[in-house]
C-alpha positions in Angstrom: 7.4 7.8 11.3 7.9 10.7 8.9 6.5 8.8 6.0 3.4 7.8 7.9 2.7 11.5 8.8 3.1 12.4 5.2 0.7 9.6 4.0 -1.8 10.6 6.7 -1.7 14.2 5.5 -2.1 13.1 1.9 -5.1 10.9 2.9 -6.7 13.8 4.7 -6.1 16.2 1.7 -7.6 13.7 -0.7 -10.6 13.1 1.5 -11.1 16.9 1.8 -10.8 17.4 -2.0 -13.1 14.5 -3.1 -15.3 13.9 -0.1 -16.3 10.4 1.2 -15.5 8.9 -2.2 -11.9 10.0 -1.8 -11.5 8.2 1.4 -12.8 5.0 -0.2 -10.4 5.4 -3.1 -7.5 6.1 -0.8 -8.3 2.9 1.3 -8.4 0.9 -2.0 -5.0 2.3 -3.0 -3.5 1.3 0.4 -5.1 -2.1 0.0 -3.6 -2.6 -3.5 -0.1 -1.4 -2.4 -0.2 -3.8 0.6 -1.1 -6.8 -1.6 1.6 -5.9 -4.1 4.2 -5.8 -1.4 3.0 -9.1 0.0 3.1 -10.6 -3.6 6.6 -9.4 -4.1 7.8 -10.9 -0.8 6.1 -14.3 -1.6 7.7 -14.3 -5.1 11.1 -13.5 -3.5 10.7 -16.4 -1.0 9.9 -18.8 -3.9 13.0 -17.7 -5.7 15.1 -18.2 -2.6 13.8 -21.7 -2.0 14.2 -22.7 -5.6 17.8 -21.6 -5.5 18.4 -24.0 -2.5 17.3 -27.2 -4.3 
């Protein structure tokens, strides 16, 4: 909960500083972070299943 509040505050600050473009950049950053997390989890799953066989 605390982290989400901090991220929301940072997003608002960035949008305030850079205008609409800043919001688009921030959305892109979140998108990239989400896909990186997903990629790591998938890689981890593959490693685990490889270890079983």
